[in-house]
N, C-alpha and C positions, 0 to 999 in steps of 0.2 A: 376243489375237493382235496387238492394235495396239502394246501395251507392247514386246512382245518385239521389233516390228519397229523402235521407236524405239530400243532397246536396241543392235540391230544397226546401225543409222543412224550411233547416237553413237560404237560402237568405232569405225567407219571414218572418223569426223571425227577422233576421239583418234588414232586410228592414223597419219592425215595430218597431224595438230598437230605429232606428236612427229617425224617425218620431219623436218618444216620446222625445228624447233626444233633439230633433229641438225646442221642445213646451216646455221645462220646463226651469225655471228661473235660475238665476247664482247661488245662493244657493245651488239649488239640484245638480247642475252640479260639483259644488265644493265640496260638501260633496261625491259625488261617486267618483270623479276622483283625490282627494287631500287628505281627511280625509280618507275614507275608506284604500286606497292605504297605508298611513303611519302607519297606525294603524295596518294592518296585514303584512308590510313589514316584521317583524322576521320570521314572519309564512313563506312568501314566500321563504327567503333564507335557511329556515330551509328545507322545503320539495321537492326544486327544485333544479336542478343542469344545469341550463341553462349555455350558451356560453357567452362570453361578448356581443357579438352582440345582442342576445335575450333581455340580462337587459338592454342593452342602448336603444334599441328600445321600450321596454316597458314604460319605463319612461319618456323618450321622446314624445312619442305620448301621453301618459296623460297630460305632461306638455302642449303640443299643444292644447288639449281640452280644456282646463281650459284657456290658454290665448286666444284662440278664445273667450271663453263665457266671458270673460273680458272687450274684445274689443266691444264684441255685446252690453252688456249691460251696459256699462259706457262711460263717455264722451271721453275715451281715445280712441275710436272707429274714431272717427271722427278728429284725427290726422293724416294727411299722411304719417308722417314717422314712426308712430307705425302700420299702415296698410300695409305698404310696409313688415313689419315682417311677414306676412302671407307667401309671397311667398318665403323668404329666408328661413322659417321653413320649406315649402314643399321641397325646394331644398337640405336642411341640411339631409333630411331622404332619399331623393333619395341618396344621396352621401354615407350614411351610407352602404346601400345595393350594392352600386357601387362597393366601396372598397371591400366589401366581396366576390363580383362576379371578381373581378380582380385577388384576390389570388389561385382563382379557377382554375384548370386546365381541358383542353378538349376544343373541338371546341364551345361546348354548352354555358360554361362559357364567353367566347371570344366572341362570337357573341350578347351573352346576355350583357357583358358590353360596346359593341359597341354602342348597343340600349340605354342603358343608359347613355352614354356620349351624343348622341344627344338628350337624354330629357332634360340633363341639358342646352346644347346649347339652347333648344327652349323653355325652361319654361318661362312663361310670368313672368318679374320681375317689371314691371313698377307699381308706385303706382297707376295709373288709372285701372289698370285690378282688384283692390281690393277695395272694400267698404261696408259698413253697410246698410242696406235698413231700414231707420229709417222708411219709411212708412208702413212696414209691420208689422204684429202682433205681431211677434215672431223674430223682430230685426235679420232679415236672413244676415248670412255672405255671401257675392256674391265673388265670384272669377272668372274673366271671360277668363277662358282658351278654348281654340278651343275642339270641342269634339273628332277631330281626334286626338289630342294630349294626351286626356285623354284614349281613346281607345288604344292608344300607351304605356301608363303608365300602364295599365289594363295587356296588353300582356306581358310587359316588366315584373311587379312584380308578374304575375301568373308563368313564367318559371324562376323568381328568386327563389321563394318558391319551387317548382317543383324540383330545382335542390338542392338546401341548406338544405330544409326541408320537403321533400318528404312527411314523414307520416302526414302532415298539409294542404297537397295540396288540401282535400274537404272543409276544413275550408276555407281557403283563397280563394278558388274559391266562396263560399258563400258570402264572406264578399266583395270581390270585384264585384261580381255580382249587391249584394244589390246597393252599390253606384252608378255602372254603369246606372241600373233603373233609379236613380234620374239623373243622367247626361242625360239621353235619354230624361227626361221630361223638365228637367231645368238644363243646364250645368253650369250655375252660382253656383248652391248649390252643386256642386260635392264634392268640397273640404270640405265643411263641413261635408257631409254625411261620406265622406270616413275618415276622424278624427273621427267619431263617432262611426260608425262601425268596424273600427281597435283598436278603445279605449276598447268597449265592448269586442270583443274578446281577446286581451290581459289580461285583469282584469281576464275574466274566465280563461284564460289557464295558470296564472302565479298562481290563487288561486286552481284550482284543473286540473292539466295539465293529470294526469291519466284519470278523467272523460271526459275532452275535447277528449282524443285519443279513449275513450270508443264509443263515439259517432260517431266519424268517423275517421278511421286510414287508410290512402292511400299508406302507404308504398309499397304495392303492385304493386299500379299504375305505379311506376315507371320504364321507358324503355329509353334507352339511343337515340334509335331513335327517338322517340316524344320529347325528351329535345332538340335534334338537330333541328328538324322541328319547334317548339315553338319558340326556339331563332332565327331561319331563319327570322320565320314571325315578330317576334318582330322588328328585325333590319331592315327587308326591309320595313316595314310598317313606322318606324321612318326616314328612308331614304327618302322615298317619303314624308314624312311630312315636314323634314327638307329641301329639295329641293323645296317644293312648297313655305316655308316661303322666302326662299332666295330669290328668283324669286318676290317675293311683298313686297322684304325690299324696305325700302323707299330712300335709297341711288340710288339702281339700276333702281327704277322707275323714280327718277329726272335725271338719266343719260339717260333713254329711251326718257323723255321729251325734252332733251337736242338735242339728235339727229331728234327729229321730227322738233323741233324750227330752226334748221341749216339747214335742207332741205326746209323748207318755206322759209329761208331767201336768200338761194341760187337762188330759184324760183321768190323772189321778185327783188333781183338786176338784174337778167335778164331781166325783166318786166321795171324796172326802166331805164336801159339802152335803150330799145325799145322806150320807152316814148319820151327818149331824143332825138331820131330820128336817130337811129342806124339802118338803114333799107336794107343796102347793104348784097348780100350774104354772102360774106366772113365773115361780121362782127357776122352776124345770127348764121353761122356756127359755130365762134370761141367761143360765149359767150354761145351757147347750149351745144358744146363739155366740156366747161369749168363746167357748172352747172351738167353736168352726172358724170363727175369726182369728182365733190365736192360731188354728193350725195353717189355715191360709195364708197368713203373713208369717210364718215363721221363719220364712230365709233372711227376714229382717233383722233378725235377733241372732243372740246365742244364749246360753243357760246361763251364761256368767251375769248377764242383763238383768235377771230375774230371780237370782240367788236361788239356794237348794227349796227343793218343795217343804211347804209348812211354814217357812219363815216369813 
């Protein structure tokens, strides 16, 4: 019960921290996430024994926060090809964790890796999904990701930490929850909040790893059955989301429209023949049968195979 209270308290702290970071200007962001890390990097390497993934993740997230700030507060954020980099950085950070999950063994790792692959497949990469809100007071970075995708990402990432770094589960629950609260209010602000909360967490963890664990050490939380259940939920969630995205794919939508057009054309062909004076019972029966057959097997064709009506 005490650990749950600590997680809730940390969630509120991280939420407040990201709200503050979203309001500060570029010099403050770069001081906190560039100058300070550079100054204390020798200390970090001296006191920490992180694995390669933890070091890569720490510096990549610090870079992402600084890059996002640079786009927000300079004219560079108005260049489409630079704004596109936000989605690609998000994709790269997913792939970092996905590689580690793939190397793991067991059902939970496999299911979570599959959920991660579905995240990669469905991540919004188009430049139209990313923009800088120049009308907002704080030049907000907006990334148009569906709330369902954000929830799937949160489930997958929580499971990843639970499987690979169980002692940090409490901290990461708070980090993910703070960003998820922002997403529930405004999904387009999620990616900015996610980078800010994770950046603060990694900054604190690298500076005082023992102090971080003293606040919350969730090593005893780990249970294999919980890990399998969490990975299963993440995989199921992303499977449903990926299927829904597939059904709304523009190419499939065009194919559906084509089928409806074809059915309309066959009806018009029958009407045209009727207007031409084909009123005998045998002719009507023949044309009606042809129309029904064409409708029944219209999925085998598209309008381009038939040409325009009347041709």
